[in-house]
DRENTOR-293886 format. One line per field, with one value per residue (C-alpha): residue in three letters; residue number from 1; x, y, z. Coordinates in nm, 3 decimals, decimal comma, padded with zeros to 5 digits, always signed. Each point is the difference from the previous one (the first is absolute). Layout:
<nodes>
aa	ALA_...
i	NUM_...
u	X_...
v	Y_...
w	Z_...
</nodes>
This chain:
<nodes>
aa	MET_SER_GLY_LYS_HIS_GLU_PHE_MET_HIS_HIS_TYR_PRO_LYS_GLY_PHE_ARG_ARG_ARG_ARG_GLY_LEU_ASN_TRP_GLY_SER_LEU_GLY_MET_MET_TYR_ALA_SER_TYR_TYR_MET_CYS_ARG_TYR_ASN_PHE_ARG_TRP_ALA_GLY_PRO_GLY_MET_VAL_GLU_GLU_PHE_GLY_PHE_ASP_ALA_SER_ASP_ILE_ALA_ASN_LEU_TRP_MET_ILE_TRP_SER_LEU_ALA_TYR_GLY_THR_GLY_GLN_LEU_PHE_ASN_GLY_LEU_LEU_ALA_ASP_LYS_ILE_GLY_GLY_LYS_ARG_MET_MET_LEU_THR_GLY_ALA_VAL_GLY_THR_ILE_ILE_CYS_ASN_PHE_ILE_PHE_GLY_PHE_SER_SER_PHE_ILE_GLY_THR_PHE_ALA_THR_PHE_SER_LEU_ILE_ALA_LEU_ILE_ASN_GLY_TRP_PHE_GLN_SER_MET_GLY_ALA_PRO_GLY_MET_ILE_LYS_ILE_ASN_ALA_ALA_TRP_PHE_ARG_ARG_ASN_GLU_ARG_GLY_THR_PHE_ALA_GLY_ILE_PHE_GLY_ILE_MET_ILE_GLN_ILE_GLY_GLN_PHE_THR_SER_ASN_THR_LEU_SER_PRO_LEU_LEU_LEU_ALA_GLY_PHE_THR_ILE_GLY_LEU_TRP_SER_LEU_GLY_THR_TRP_ALA_VAL_GLU_PRO_GLY_THR_TRP_ARG_LEU_LEU_PHE_ILE_VAL_PRO_PRO_PHE_ILE_THR_ALA_LEU_PHE_ALA_VAL_VAL_MET_ALA_PHE_ALA_VAL_LYS_GLU_GLU_PRO_SER_THR_ALA_GLY_TYR_PRO_ASP_ALA_VAL_GLU_ASP_GLU_ILE_ASP_ASN_SER_ILE_GLY_THR_LYS_VAL_THR_ILE_ARG_GLU_SER_PHE_ARG_THR_ILE_PHE_ARG_HIS_PRO_LEU_VAL_TRP_PHE_TYR_ALA_LEU_ALA_TYR_ALA_SER_THR_GLY_ALA_VAL_ARG_HIS_SER_SER_ASP_GLN_MET_SER_VAL_LEU_PHE_PHE_SER_GLU_ARG_LEU_ALA_ILE_ASP_MET_ASN_SER_LYS_PRO_ILE_GLU_VAL_ILE_ILE_ILE_LEU_ASN_LEU_MET_THR_ALA_ALA_ALA_ILE_VAL_GLY_SER_ILE_ALA_ALA_GLY_TRP_ILE_SER_ASP_LYS_LEU_PHE_ASN_GLY_GLN_ARG_SER_PRO_VAL_ALA_MET_GLY_LEU_TYR_LEU_ILE_GLU_ALA_CYS_THR_ILE_SER_CYS_ALA_ALA_ILE_ALA_MET_PHE_ALA_GLY_TRP_ILE_GLN_PRO_GLY_PRO_GLY_GLY_ILE_PHE_LEU_GLY_GLY_LEU_PHE_LEU_VAL_LEU_THR_SER_LEU_THR_VAL_ASN_SER_THR_HIS_SER_ILE_VAL_GLY_ALA_ALA_ALA_PRO_MET_ASP_ILE_GLY_GLY_LYS_LYS_PHE_ALA_GLY_PHE_ALA_ALA_GLY_VAL_ILE_ASP_SER_PHE_GLN_TYR_TYR_GLY_SER_ALA_ILE_GLY_LEU_PHE_VAL_PHE_GLY_GLN_LEU_PHE_LYS_VAL_PHE_GLY_TRP_ASN_ALA_TRP_TYR_PRO_LEU_MET_VAL_LEU_PHE_ALA_LEU_ASN_GLY_ALA_VAL_ALA_MET_PHE_LEU_VAL_MET_ARG_LYS_GLN_LYS_ARG_MET_GLN_THR_LEU_ASN_PRO_ILE_GLN_SER_SER
i	1_2_3_4_5_6_7_8_9_10_11_12_13_14_15_16_17_18_19_20_21_22_23_24_25_26_27_28_29_30_31_32_33_34_35_36_37_38_39_40_41_42_43_44_45_46_47_48_49_50_51_52_53_54_55_56_57_58_59_60_61_62_63_64_65_66_67_68_69_70_71_72_73_74_75_76_77_78_79_80_81_82_83_84_85_86_87_88_89_90_91_92_93_94_95_96_97_98_99_100_101_102_103_104_105_106_107_108_109_110_111_112_113_114_115_116_117_118_119_120_121_122_123_124_125_126_127_128_129_130_131_132_133_134_135_136_137_138_139_140_141_142_143_144_145_146_147_148_149_150_151_152_153_154_155_156_157_158_159_160_161_162_163_164_165_166_167_168_169_170_171_172_173_174_175_176_177_178_179_180_181_182_183_184_185_186_187_188_189_190_191_192_193_194_195_196_197_198_199_200_201_202_203_204_205_206_207_208_209_210_211_212_213_214_215_216_217_218_219_220_221_222_223_224_225_226_227_228_229_230_231_232_233_234_235_236_237_238_239_240_241_242_243_244_245_246_247_248_249_250_251_252_253_254_255_256_257_258_259_260_261_262_263_264_265_266_267_268_269_270_271_272_273_274_275_276_277_278_279_280_281_282_283_284_285_286_287_288_289_290_291_292_293_294_295_296_297_298_299_300_301_302_303_304_305_306_307_308_309_310_311_312_313_314_315_316_317_318_319_320_321_322_323_324_325_326_327_328_329_330_331_332_333_334_335_336_337_338_339_340_341_342_343_344_345_346_347_348_349_350_351_352_353_354_355_356_357_358_359_360_361_362_363_364_365_366_367_368_369_370_371_372_373_374_375_376_377_378_379_380_381_382_383_384_385_386_387_388_389_390_391_392_393_394_395_396_397_398_399_400_401_402_403_404_405_406_407_408_409_410_411_412_413_414_415_416_417_418_419_420_421_422_423_424_425_426_427_428_429_430_431_432_433_434_435_436_437_438_439_440_441_442_443_444_445_446_447_448_449_450_451_452_453_454_455_456_457_458_459_460_461
u	+02,770_-00,089_+00,131_-00,354_-00,045_+00,345_-00,099_-00,303_+00,222_-00,133_+00,240_-00,055_-00,180_+00,231_+00,274_-00,044_+00,002_+00,317_+00,163_-00,095_+00,176_+00,305_+00,017_-00,083_+00,283_+00,242_-00,112_+00,041_+00,339_+00,106_-00,153_+00,218_+00,304_-00,087_-00,015_+00,364_+00,073_-00,195_+00,131_+00,320_-00,150_-00,129_+00,348_+00,159_-00,038_+00,133_+00,303_+00,062_-00,008_+00,210_+00,269_+00,012_-00,133_-00,190_-00,261_+00,262_+00,133_-00,349_-00,063_+00,326_-00,094_-00,328_+00,191_+00,217_-00,310_-00,159_+00,302_+00,004_-00,375_+00,009_+00,285_-00,164_-00,321_+00,180_+00,160_-00,287_-00,264_+00,184_+00,038_-00,370_-00,095_+00,214_-00,073_-00,346_-00,135_-00,090_+00,348_+00,140_-00,228_+00,064_+00,377_-00,025_-00,211_+00,256_+00,281_-00,175_-00,097_+00,363_+00,125_-00,249_+00,102_+00,367_-00,077_-00,185_+00,253_+00,341_-00,030_+00,137_+00,333_-00,154_+00,225_-00,131_+00,177_-00,185_-00,339_+00,085_+00,096_-00,316_-00,214_+00,166_-00,067_-00,357_-00,066_+00,109_-00,235_-00,291_+00,040_-00,127_-00,351_-00,147_+00,116_-00,122_-00,338_-00,061_+00,102_-00,250_-00,284_+00,065_-00,123_-00,313_-00,129_-00,118_+00,141_-00,305_+00,003_+00,364_-00,046_-00,251_+00,243_+00,265_-00,230_-00,031_+00,379_+00,020_-00,237_+00,220_+00,306_-00,186_-00,123_+00,365_+00,073_-00,307_+00,100_+00,352_-00,137_-00,217_+00,241_+00,320_-00,114_-00,128_+00,337_+00,191_-00,214_+00,119_-00,208_-00,003_-00,131_-00,058_+00,152_-00,184_+00,241_+00,301_-00,040_-00,053_+00,148_+00,051_+00,098_+00,123_-00,144_+00,206_+00,119_+00,012_+00,172_-00,324_-00,144_+00,216_-00,078_-00,382_-00,109_+00,197_-00,220_-00,304_+00,181_+00,082_-00,368_-00,117_+00,282_-00,143_-00,351_+00,127_+00,196_-00,320_-00,260_+00,159_+00,002_+00,214_-00,283_-00,368_+00,076_+00,184_-00,306_-00,241_-00,101_+00,209_-00,197_-00,127_+00,238_+00,129_+00,344_+00,022_+00,380_+00,049_-00,293_+00,188_+00,004_+00,247_+00,157_+00,371_+00,243_+00,376_+00,206_+00,117_-00,353_-00,123_+00,295_-00,026_-00,377_-00,013_+00,334_-00,095_-00,358_-00,049_-00,203_+00,165_+00,277_-00,239_-00,206_+00,322_+00,104_-00,337_+00,017_+00,336_-00,186_-00,264_+00,271_+00,184_-00,315_-00,160_+00,300_+00,119_-00,345_-00,051_+00,337_+00,099_-00,341_+00,054_+00,335_-00,168_-00,256_+00,274_+00,247_-00,199_-00,320_+00,163_-00,230_+00,115_-00,017_+00,021_-00,325_-00,244_-00,067_-00,363_+00,043_+00,274_-00,197_-00,306_+00,199_+00,182_-00,321_-00,174_+00,290_-00,077_-00,371_+00,076_+00,233_-00,275_-00,255_+00,247_+00,103_-00,357_-00,116_+00,293_-00,038_-00,377_+00,024_+00,269_-00,206_-00,350_+00,049_+00,322_-00,053_+00,325_+00,216_+00,226_+00,203_-00,269_-00,110_+00,357_+00,102_-00,288_+00,088_+00,365_-00,108_-00,241_+00,277_+00,241_-00,255_-00,071_+00,366_+00,068_-00,260_+00,173_+00,335_-00,150_-00,149_+00,336_+00,188_-00,267_+00,066_-00,348_+00,120_+00,154_-00,044_-00,350_-00,355_-00,022_+00,335_-00,073_-00,338_+00,153_+00,295_-00,234_-00,246_+00,263_+00,140_-00,350_-00,062_+00,342_-00,077_-00,330_+00,164_+00,327_-00,160_-00,250_+00,285_+00,177_-00,284_-00,081_+00,355_+00,171_-00,262_-00,243_+00,241_+00,250_-00,281_-00,128_+00,349_+00,113_-00,311_+00,021_+00,331_+00,206_-00,165_+00,273_+00,280_-00,226_-00,080_+00,366_+00,115_-00,268_+00,012_+00,381_-00,017_-00,235_+00,283_+00,275_-00,209_-00,039_+00,376_+00,077_-00,266_+00,110_+00,368_-00,064_-00,226_+00,270_+00,248_-00,248_-00,109_+00,347_-00,039_-00,372_-00,146_-00,359_-00,071_+00,161_-00,247_-00,303_+00,166_+00,203_-00,313_-00,167_+00,273_-00,050_-00,378_+00,040_+00,242_-00,269_-00,251_+00,248_+00,073_-00,370_-00,043_+00,274_-00,182_-00,320_+00,182_+00,175_-00,327_-00,167_+00,287_-00,019_-00,377_-00,031_+00,294_-00,068_-00,309_+00,102_+00,357_-00,119_-00,182
v	+06,512_+00,251_-00,011_-00,063_-00,313_-00,126_+00,002_-00,216_-00,284_-00,340_-00,263_-00,379_-00,154_-00,045_+00,225_+00,289_-00,236_-00,171_+00,338_+00,108_-00,305_+00,068_+00,370_-00,053_-00,251_+00,228_+00,304_-00,159_-00,131_+00,352_+00,148_-00,234_+00,135_+00,337_-00,144_-00,096_+00,355_+00,236_-00,176_+00,195_+00,340_-00,121_-00,132_+00,341_+00,160_-00,315_-00,010_+00,369_-00,058_-00,318_+00,086_+00,378_+00,045_+00,315_+00,086_+00,038_-00,353_-00,151_+00,195_-00,134_-00,360_+00,044_+00,165_-00,313_-00,217_+00,220_-00,018_-00,378_-00,016_+00,235_-00,181_-00,332_+00,122_+00,051_-00,344_-00,193_+00,171_-00,118_-00,349_-00,016_+00,033_-00,307_-00,236_+00,121_+00,212_-00,288_-00,144_+00,350_+00,085_-00,329_+00,043_+00,351_-00,123_-00,262_+00,255_+00,267_-00,256_-00,103_+00,361_+00,101_-00,292_+00,093_+00,360_-00,113_-00,253_+00,117_+00,376_-00,020_+00,094_+00,342_+00,161_+00,224_-00,217_-00,310_+00,164_+00,145_-00,336_-00,170_+00,290_-00,018_-00,373_+00,032_+00,285_-00,221_-00,283_+00,236_+00,141_-00,330_+00,063_+00,285_-00,108_-00,354_+00,107_+00,265_-00,240_-00,263_+00,249_+00,156_-00,328_-00,008_+00,359_+00,196_+00,346_+00,186_-00,209_+00,058_+00,332_-00,163_-00,287_+00,255_+00,121_-00,355_-00,028_+00,302_-00,165_-00,308_+00,213_+00,185_-00,325_-00,092_+00,344_-00,009_-00,341_+00,127_+00,313_-00,218_-00,284_+00,200_+00,213_-00,313_-00,171_+00,311_+00,036_-00,339_-00,299_-00,323_-00,329_-00,308_-00,316_-00,251_-00,216_+00,153_+00,331_+00,342_+00,199_+00,361_+00,268_+00,333_+00,327_+00,144_-00,336_+00,131_-00,310_-00,191_+00,219_-00,196_-00,345_-00,016_+00,145_-00,252_-00,282_+00,180_+00,042_-00,373_-00,087_+00,210_-00,132_-00,351_+00,124_+00,179_-00,303_-00,204_+00,263_+00,228_-00,056_+00,209_+00,081_-00,085_-00,268_-00,212_+00,023_-00,113_+00,339_+00,037_+00,281_+00,193_+00,298_+00,153_+00,159_+00,318_-00,025_-00,369_-00,240_-00,316_-00,291_+00,012_+00,271_-00,082_+00,164_+00,011_+00,248_+00,162_+00,048_+00,145_+00,235_+00,133_+00,049_+00,190_+00,181_+00,167_+00,080_+00,378_+00,043_-00,229_+00,241_+00,291_-00,220_-00,109_+00,360_+00,076_-00,311_+00,110_+00,294_-00,231_-00,211_+00,294_+00,131_-00,334_-00,163_+00,309_+00,061_-00,371_-00,117_+00,308_+00,057_-00,210_+00,165_+00,338_-00,081_-00,112_+00,285_+00,304_-00,068_-00,179_-00,305_-00,319_-00,281_-00,276_+00,097_-00,104_+00,368_+00,014_+00,330_-00,145_-00,317_+00,207_+00,233_-00,281_-00,192_+00,314_+00,032_-00,356_+00,076_+00,317_-00,196_-00,252_+00,271_+00,182_-00,317_-00,109_+00,349_+00,065_-00,338_+00,034_+00,353_-00,094_-00,301_+00,150_+00,369_-00,008_-00,337_-00,153_+00,313_+00,037_+00,315_+00,274_-00,146_-00,045_+00,355_+00,146_-00,217_+00,109_+00,366_-00,057_-00,185_+00,291_+00,245_-00,225_-00,047_+00,372_+00,069_-00,255_+00,171_+00,339_-00,149_-00,151_+00,326_+00,189_-00,229_-00,149_-00,363_-00,051_-00,243_+00,022_-00,082_+00,283_-00,078_-00,372_+00,068_+00,227_-00,230_-00,296_+00,187_+00,095_-00,353_-00,137_+00,249_-00,075_-00,373_+00,062_+00,174_-00,189_-00,345_+00,103_+00,059_-00,310_-00,222_+00,139_+00,086_-00,304_-00,273_+00,097_+00,175_-00,292_-00,238_+00,249_+00,034_-00,363_-00,217_-00,355_-00,079_+00,307_+00,137_-00,146_+00,209_+00,303_-00,017_-00,058_+00,309_+00,231_-00,133_+00,008_+00,376_+00,016_-00,138_+00,199_+00,305_-00,129_-00,050_+00,349_+00,160_-00,179_+00,069_+00,370_+00,010_-00,168_+00,271_+00,285_-00,146_+00,054_+00,373_+00,078_-00,292_-00,101_+00,339_-00,136_-00,288_+00,156_+00,258_-00,275_-00,205_+00,300_+00,012_-00,366_+00,039_+00,283_-00,214_-00,270_+00,249_+00,115_-00,360_-00,076_+00,313_-00,134_-00,335_+00,176_+00,204_-00,311_-00,195_+00,269_-00,011_-00,381_-00,025_+00,029_-00,235_-00,291_+00,013_-00,314_+00,107_+00,344_-00,150
w	+03,267_+00,269_+00,354_+00,124_-00,209_+00,086_+00,366_-00,083_-00,124_+00,110_+00,127_-00,006_+00,294_+00,295_-00,140_+00,243_+00,295_-00,125_-00,065_+00,351_+00,145_-00,214_+00,087_+00,366_+00,040_-00,183_+00,194_+00,341_-00,103_-00,097_+00,316_+00,205_-00,186_+00,149_+00,349_-00,049_-00,115_+00,223_+00,311_-00,064_+00,079_+00,337_+00,081_-00,068_+00,346_+00,171_-00,230_+00,065_+00,375_+00,000_-00,252_+00,010_-00,354_-00,099_-00,262_-00,272_+00,071_-00,020_-00,322_-00,143_+00,087_-00,184_-00,287_-00,033_+00,005_-00,266_-00,230_+00,023_-00,057_-00,296_-00,172_+00,076_-00,163_-00,331_-00,001_+00,157_-00,213_-00,310_+00,148_+00,095_-00,368_-00,070_+00,293_+00,100_+00,283_+00,231_+00,022_+00,044_+00,293_+00,180_-00,033_+00,141_+00,292_+00,099_-00,020_+00,206_+00,266_+00,038_+00,006_+00,269_+00,217_-00,046_+00,094_+00,310_+00,124_-00,119_+00,043_+00,355_-00,160_-00,038_-00,260_-00,273_-00,259_+00,124_-00,023_-00,339_-00,148_+00,125_-00,124_-00,342_-00,041_+00,129_-00,244_-00,289_+00,095_+00,073_-00,351_-00,141_+00,131_-00,204_-00,352_+00,061_+00,129_-00,267_-00,278_+00,114_+00,038_-00,341_-00,146_+00,217_-00,038_-00,304_-00,057_+00,126_+00,320_+00,089_+00,172_+00,232_+00,045_+00,092_+00,275_+00,130_-00,029_+00,228_+00,247_+00,021_+00,070_+00,273_+00,157_+00,046_+00,142_+00,228_+00,135_+00,064_+00,171_+00,224_+00,073_+00,046_+00,299_+00,171_-00,042_+00,112_+00,312_+00,126_+00,106_+00,200_-00,135_+00,214_-00,147_+00,215_+00,200_-00,176_+00,183_-00,157_-00,285_+00,103_-00,254_+00,134_-00,140_-00,282_-00,139_-00,357_-00,144_+00,044_-00,276_-00,246_+00,142_+00,011_-00,342_-00,212_+00,131_-00,148_-00,332_-00,002_+00,051_-00,296_-00,218_+00,045_-00,086_-00,309_-00,121_-00,024_-00,092_-00,264_-00,376_-00,235_-00,243_-00,059_-00,260_+00,259_+00,225_-00,272_-00,147_-00,318_-00,169_+00,301_-00,020_-00,321_+00,029_-00,208_-00,037_-00,090_+00,029_-00,100_+00,244_+00,287_+00,215_-00,014_-00,244_-00,042_+00,197_-00,323_-00,132_+00,328_+00,031_-00,355_+00,015_+00,328_-00,005_-00,328_+00,099_-00,035_+00,321_+00,254_+00,099_+00,060_+00,230_+00,171_+00,060_+00,158_+00,213_+00,138_+00,151_+00,144_+00,161_+00,151_+00,171_+00,084_+00,163_+00,179_+00,153_+00,077_+00,122_+00,198_+00,159_+00,314_+00,064_-00,060_+00,269_+00,235_-00,051_-00,114_+00,196_+00,300_+00,000_+00,175_-00,257_+00,262_+00,174_-00,276_-00,082_-00,106_-00,185_-00,223_-00,068_-00,096_-00,228_-00,178_-00,055_-00,124_-00,245_-00,107_-00,040_-00,198_-00,226_-00,070_-00,080_-00,226_-00,183_-00,071_-00,099_-00,233_-00,170_-00,037_-00,137_-00,254_-00,114_-00,005_-00,072_-00,205_-00,175_+00,125_-00,033_+00,308_-00,067_+00,043_+00,333_+00,122_-00,094_+00,198_+00,298_-00,003_+00,004_+00,290_+00,182_-00,049_+00,144_+00,299_+00,090_-00,047_+00,270_+00,224_-00,053_+00,092_+00,318_+00,091_-00,049_+00,197_+00,297_+00,006_-00,025_+00,344_+00,294_+00,140_-00,116_-00,255_-00,159_-00,012_-00,164_-00,267_-00,065_-00,035_-00,220_-00,255_-00,009_-00,064_-00,283_-00,148_+00,012_-00,181_-00,296_-00,031_+00,014_-00,266_-00,245_+00,132_-00,117_-00,343_-00,107_+00,151_-00,047_-00,279_-00,238_-00,028_-00,096_-00,258_-00,146_+00,009_-00,011_+00,133_-00,171_+00,090_+00,315_+00,221_-00,146_-00,047_+00,372_+00,079_-00,190_+00,138_+00,356_+00,010_-00,034_+00,298_+00,212_-00,168_+00,081_+00,353_+00,035_-00,130_+00,218_+00,315_-00,062_-00,053_+00,306_+00,208_-00,098_+00,052_+00,334_+00,140_-00,064_+00,017_+00,195_-00,074_-00,160_-00,318_-00,029_-00,166_-00,230_-00,163_-00,067_-00,169_-00,265_-00,086_-00,024_-00,251_-00,201_-00,023_-00,139_-00,267_-00,101_-00,040_-00,211_-00,228_-00,023_-00,106_-00,263_-00,137_-00,010_-00,210_-00,251_-00,020_-00,018_-00,377_-00,062_+00,237_+00,225_+00,194_+00,079_+00,102_+00,299
</nodes>
């Protein structure tokens, strides 16, 4: 059947509306995970000022978080295939709520070891989100819809980031709230611990919504034959740990995708998590004054990420009939060129404090966000569903996404070491190397797919 006719597939009455409720509840739940993650980057300058940390210390904290998240993805992805994505996501939500509260209330001790331990535990619980969500949605979306879904997945992530970018400066600027006859509650500017106290309440709200609204697969919502799974169309989504491990671990494409996703993680998390500190240190912007230029740049990064995610997913679905690797390889190459230009501008001294430097620094971060989040969606969200289907998508996502965070940990560790010698000049050149690695990995996927095509058209996806 042609790609065109596949897109004309008709669903039962009410199915799309029910899927929208399912996906919307899942998406907002996952977006709230990001609110309990991106609060960390806004807290960086305050931690630097209060405890004497520097950029390498903040990078190392995020490296520890990334290692815990990546390792958790492997274990929790496998477990999601056994217990179901819904239970996995709810468990992760409870854990990350608790960890954020602990970070907000107990971090007055102020030692690096304290922050590291909390970050490690939070990373483990946060790692339950993506495998659970991707596993559920693998059962609700056909193959030639998953790239578009991946774009929506990117939107949900960016909603969490946008909310964090909007809420965090307001909290850092300080405020006073009247409490009727009880007096007033005054918060001083720069109270960065509040960033870890407010967002968990939002996560708790969406966890309750998800608990009541989400179904694991269409059959449990009254649509048993709505979506045909090309990998295993038998009833149910849960499998044994052994079956999931053997199926995905031996899949001939999963490790190539994982290698590429390591490059995505190294660039994405370095540009995201270090950006606020970059504005503070390199461009001398006061983070406690609700800096409008930083808020605009970060939200433009969010908008660019949304555009890139949707475009990449749509193109891979419509123009490449569900093939992700050609689109991803082109995106990695464009990303490498973009970041190379940023590195040249940095070495030329054009990215310095002042309007011109802030404009250039922001422009390159926006363009980087456009390209890196495009690969983030199709490689990290669409490809695992293509590989694993509804029964094995949890572990497929866990394997591929774990490498995103291993790549992030490696990239941040290396940056932390280079920063001590070269300062911020080391930031962009390091990201270029990872972008090129992603392009090579996608080339290897394409070559492997061609070899497999005549043997097993389904597995070569």
